[in-house]
N, C-alpha and C positions, 0 to 999 in steps of 0.2 A: 258846924257842919254840918249837913243833913244828908245822909247817906241813902242809895235806893233799897229797896228791901233784899235784893239779891243781894250788893253788895255789905249789905247789915249783917246778912247771914255768914258771908264768908270771912268776916271783919271777926264774927262771935267766935267761927267754927277756928280763925288763926291763936288768936287767945288760950280758947281752951285747950287746945292742941300746946301753944309753947306753955303752959303751965301743966300739964297733964308731961311733957319731959320733962321738967325740973322736977314733977312728982315724983315718978318714979323712975327714973336714970341720974346718974352724974351731968352736969353742966356739960352739954356738946362742943368739941374742941374739932377748930379745923386741924384737917390730913392735908394729904397730900403722898404722894407716891417717893417722893425721894429725890427728884430731877435736881443736880446739881444746880443751874440757873433759878428754876424758879421752883421752891421745895415744897412750897404748899398745892402746887398745882398737881391736877388729876387728882386720882381717890383711887384707896385701896380697898380688894373683896370683891369688884365683880367687873366684868366686861360686855358694854355698851355695843348690842346687836343691830340697835334700830332708833331713829329719832323721827317720831312723828311732830312738823311743829305746824303752831294753828296761830295765824297772824292775822290783825283785825286794823286796820288803819284806817280813820277816816279823815287824812283827807289834811293834817294840819301836822306839820316836822317836828312839832315842836312838842308836842300831846305825846304821849303813852299810849302803845297798844295795848290792846287784852289780847292776850297769848294763853295758847294751853298748849304744853311739851308733853307728847307721851316718850317715854324712854321703853324698849326693850333691852333687858340686859340677862345677862347669866353670870349667878352669883361664882366665885371663886374660891371662896370659904362663906362662913356659914355668919350671919350678920344679925345682931340686933340694933343696928342704927345703919343706915346709908347715908353717905355724904354724896350731894353734889355739886360742884363749883357755880354760883352761881350771886350775882350784886346787882344792881341797879337797877330793882322792881320790887315790886310786894307781890308776896304770896299769897293768895286767897284762900287755896287750898290743895289738900295731897292726899293722892288714894294711895294704896300697894295693891293688885293684886284685885281692885274694883273695893275695897276695901279701906274707908277713912283713917291717914296716920295722920298723928301728932307728928308735929314740926319745930324748929326753932332755925334760928340765923347765927350765924355767928361768924365773923370775921368777913370772909368771901365764900362762905360754904354756907349749904343748906341740909340744916340736919334733920331726917326722915328717921321716925322710930314707929315700923308698920305692927298692928297690932299681934303680928305674932312673926318671930324671926324668919330669914329669911334663907336655907337651907342651900348649903353649898351645891353645888349642881345644877343646881335648879332656875330653870327661865322663870323672870318676874318682869311685869308691866308696872311701870311707875307715870302715875298722871300729876302732872302740877296744873292750877292754874291760876294764871300769874296776868302782871304788866311787863311789857320790855320796853324800857324808858330811852331815849335818843336824845340824853343830854348831856352835857361834855363833846369836847371839840373831836377831833378825826384824829389826831395824836394820842388822845388814848383810847383807840381804840374801838368797838360792838359798831352801833348804828355812824353815821357818814351822812351829817344832813347834807341833800346838793338844793338845785337850784329851784326841782321839781319835785323832790320828795326825797326818799333815802335807799340808799346800800349800805353797805358792810365790809368794814374791813376791820380782822377780827387777829390778823397774827400780833402780838404771839401769845398772848395770854388774856383777849377778850370777845371769846364768844359766849362767855360766862357770863358777860355785860349785857348779853341780846335773849339769851332764853338756859335754861339750866341745865347742865352737861358735867360729862365727864373731858375737860380740859386742857387735855395733852394730848400731842401728835402719836401717840404710842395705841393710846384707844380710835381705832376708824370704827363707823357705820354707816350704813346705810341710811339716808334720808330722804325724806317724804317731809315738802311743804304742802299747805293749804293757807293761802294769805287771801282776806278780801280786802277791797280797795274800792275806793268813787271809782263809777261807769270812765269819770274820764281819765282815766291813769291805768300804765301796762305795768303786769309786775313780770320778772323774770327770776329763776333762782336758778342754783345747778343743775345740773343733771339736762331730761328730758321734759315737757308735759305727758302727765299724767291721765287727764282727763280733761275736756275743754271748758274755756270760763263759760260758767253758768252765773246765772244771775243767784244774789244770797237770796236765802226764805225772807220772804216779805218787805222787798227791798227792790219789786219788779218795776219799772217804767222807767221815764228818762234821766231822773236823776238817783235808780239804781244803783246800789254792789256789785261789784262782780267776784268770784270766786276762782281761785286760779289754784294751779294744782299741779307740783311735778315731783319728781319721780329719779333721784341717781340709780345706775347702771349698777357702779362703782364702791366700794367702803372709801370713806371719805374723814378726814383730821376735821374736826371741830372749828380747828382755826382756817380752815379752808372756807368756810360756808356763804353763801351769796345768795341776796336777795335788794332786788333791786325795783323799787316801786317809782313810777311817775310817768309826768306825759311823755312816754317815748316812742320812739319808732322801732321795730323791731326787723332788721333786716338778713336776709336768708340768701346763702348761696353754700357750694358745695366744694369739700375739700379731696384730699387724696380717697381714692376708694370709696365715693360715693357718700365722704365722710360729713354730716349735715353741719354746716358755718353758720351761726347767727350770732349776730352783733346787737347791740342795746345801745342807743344814742340818745342826746335829747332834740325831740321832733325836728325843732328848728334846725339844727345841724345837721343834718343826714347827708345833706348835698356836700357844703362841706366836707365833710368827714371823708365820704365815698373815697377817694382817691389812698387813702391810707388804709382802709376798711379792706381791700380790694386784694390788698399785697398778702391778705392773712392763707391762704390754698396755698400759693408761693414758698411760705414760712413754714409751715408742716411738709411740704415735698422735702425741703432742706434740712431741716430738722429727724425726717425719716431716712434721708437717705445715711444719715450717721448713725441712729441710734435703733432702727427699728420704727417699726408701725405707731403709730399716736394711740395711745393707751386708755382713750376715755370714749366717751358714745356720741360724745360734739364738742364743738371748741366755741370761743367768739371772745370779740373783746367789749366791754362792758365801759364806756366813755360819760362820765359822772363828772359835771358841773360844780366842782367843791376844789377847796384846797390841801390836798391832804397832803402834802409834800412826798410823796410815794407813788410808785405803785403797783401792783396785791397780785401773785396766781393765783387769786380764788379756780376753784375746783372745775372747767369745762367755759368759764365765766372772767375770764382776766380783769382789773376792776386797774384804770387810767384815767389819770386827771385829763381833761379838757383841754387844759394849754399844753399840757405837750406836745396836742395836736395845730391846734390854732395858736402858739406862741412865733416870735417869729425868731430868726438868730438862730437856731436848729435847723444843722445838715442835714438833709436828707437820710442817708444813712446811720446818722447818730438815732433816730427817730427808730428809724426801722430795727437796732441792733435792741434796743430795748423794749419792742412790743416780740422780740424771739429771746431776749432773759426772759419775759415772765410765760414766754412756750414752752422755754425748755423748762422749765420746771413740773411743768406738768408731767415727766419723765421723774426730776429730780427735785426732787421735796413733797409732790402728790401725789403719783402711784406708788413711788418707793418713797414711802415717808422716815422719818428721823426714829429713831430709840427715844432717846433723852436731844435735849436742845443744846447740850453739847457737841451733835452731831450736824449743828446747822451749814457748817463750813461744806457737805455734800451737797448742801439745797446750793447753797449761795454762789459755792467754787465754781460748782456744774453750770448756773444757768448766766454765771461770767464769763464763764470758760465758752461756750457756745454763743453770747453776745459777740466778745470777743471776736471767736475764729469768722462771723457773720461779716463782720468789720474789719476784717484782714486787709483788703484792697485800699481801703482808706487810714484807715490805720495798723500798720504790720503787726502782726502777733509778735516777733520776738522782741520789737521795739517795747510794747508796752509790757510785756512781761521784764524786757529787762530796766525800764522806769518801776516797777512793783518791789521786783527784788530789789532796787537804792532803797524804798523807801519800809520795805517790810520789818527791816529789825527796828523802827520808828513804830510801825502797824503792834508788831507784839508786844515791848514794852506799854506802849497805853493801852490795849486790848485785850494780851496775851494769846497766846498759838492758837493757830487754828484751830486744832479740836479739844484747846484746851479755856477754854474764852473766860474772862474774868465777868463775875454775874454785872446787872446793869445798874444804873446808878437809881438812887431813889428816888420814887415818882417818875421813873423814866424805861419802861423797861423794857421799849422798843431801841435802849441803846444798845442790846448788844450785837446788832445790825451796824458793822463797824466797818473799816475797811480791813480788817485782818481776814474776813468773813467771805467779803468779796475778790478783792486782785488779789489779797495777799493768798486762798485759798486756790484761786487761780492758777496763780504761783504754784502750790504742790504740785495740779494736776502736771502743768507743762515741766515742771520736774520728772512726775512719776514717766513723762513722753519718754524723755528726753533719758529717763535710766533704763525702760524696757523697748524702746521702740517704736516709735508709729503703730504697727502693724498688731502689737503685744496689746497697745493701747486702746485701740477699736474694736481688741475683743472682748478686753473689761468692761470698756460701756456698754456697749450691749450686753452682755452676760448679766450685768449690773441690775438694767430694769427689766429683761426676760426673768430671771430669776428670784426678782422680792417684787415683782408687779404687787400692785394692789398689797403690800403688806409692810410692815417697820422693818430698817435695818441699821444695824451700827455701825460704826468708823471699824470697829473689828472686824464686821462683814468685810467689807470695801477692800479691807488688811486683807486675809486670808484668799477674797480671789483672787488679788493682782498676784499677787504671790504664786496660785496656783497655775494661774498661764503664765510667768512669767519661769516657772519652773526652779523657783529660788524662793528662799527665804526673805521675806523684802519687809521685816518687822523693822528692824537696824533703822531701814532705810525711812520708813515712817513714822517711827519715834521719835525721828532727830529732825521732818519735814513740820511732823504735827502738834507736838510738843517741845520741842525744844524753846528758851525762851529768844536763842539768837538764830538767824537763817544758815542754816547749811550752802554748802558750795553748791555751786549748779552744776552738775553735770553737762558736758559737751561746753561751757563754758567758766573757767576755771578765770579768766581774766572780769567777773561783771562782782562788783564791789558794792556794798550800801554804803549808803548816806554818812559821811560824817556826824555823829552820836550829838546831837547838840548839848552844851555846858560843860563846864569842865569835871571832869574824872568821873563821866561815865564809860563806862565800856562796851563792844559790840557782841 
């Protein structure tokens, strides 16, 4: 293999750095913050304040992108080594506060050894030169190869397959993206433009590359990052209160998709009437020509499969309810992020709840909840209770997204409304997204708020509904029954 001088220097530095780590410190080990579902995800000892991510896309979505990730963090303890989550890329070099740092990889961690320890309470800048490799398929997460480029799908644990990071939703940060792509392509990311697109240095002319810059106005979990690169049309409209709404779609499909896209302002108004003002600087729909098997609430730009809108056999009300599901996540899951992945029910239960409310005229809410109740015990046996889900299957990280965290968790919210009344329930919803905006919150916080609003201790109610192996009796519907358990000897 013939290396360019630049790559040769980077490779030699990587070898020397890894050797230095082995010479002065014990072999690096992967760390984690002890999340019950993803114990090796996230890293202790620091709080990320911002990411500045530079990517260079050459036009072939099967080739690695050259990348630079700059992380500003505050140390919460003195660190002789700093662990970042990173996989599926080659690290060229690392700097800490402008000085070269040794590094090595272990598992899915990049372990960095600065020239001098990072002191507790100090702000630190880590710069990683690396590649970002769009290998694998959509089920793995990370980069998704589309018909005309790339998009991201990082939930639950795949952002670190794109860029080095502290890949856990409890550590939210501000993001800046600088993406260089061929002139024929359009780039859109989370947030709003930070500058006008400009010709990349040394590439002026008809075939030149263009640099696109975006920045978020609110902190974001790594799992919600989005970068769309493609021959796209960007369609602009206005939402409530003058909110900029921009949709990103394959250029050839713009006319076909417009009947769906124009519904978004009304969806925003519908949600705002129920939970309060939309919490971010922009919103829009990203339609990808890819088969992912899911839709995803990437912050300010929700990802949808093209086939959701162009396929046949789906009624209009159903497609709209799915659009509302992803929109609702921007309050529940994006603005208010889970403290641990066991709090996932707060994300998906709420999004499913508002999806069901939106579809109430076509599929009555009570009928849907009664059906969910009939299945709830089976869902709990298969996946665990809503707030204590079983870990994912080996090699299937997204298998935590089971029916119990969708319909089974919406059922918990229905039970809460039955227990405390519709007015108190709506107060809980509005206060939840207002008081925890741009922050993280846990199941215990939701229990505490609900108890405060209800004027009585609801911990026993929630203990049964969120952690019990079987489904409690539904308040107001003592006649509802779980479906008969499958197989002999199994008890409810």
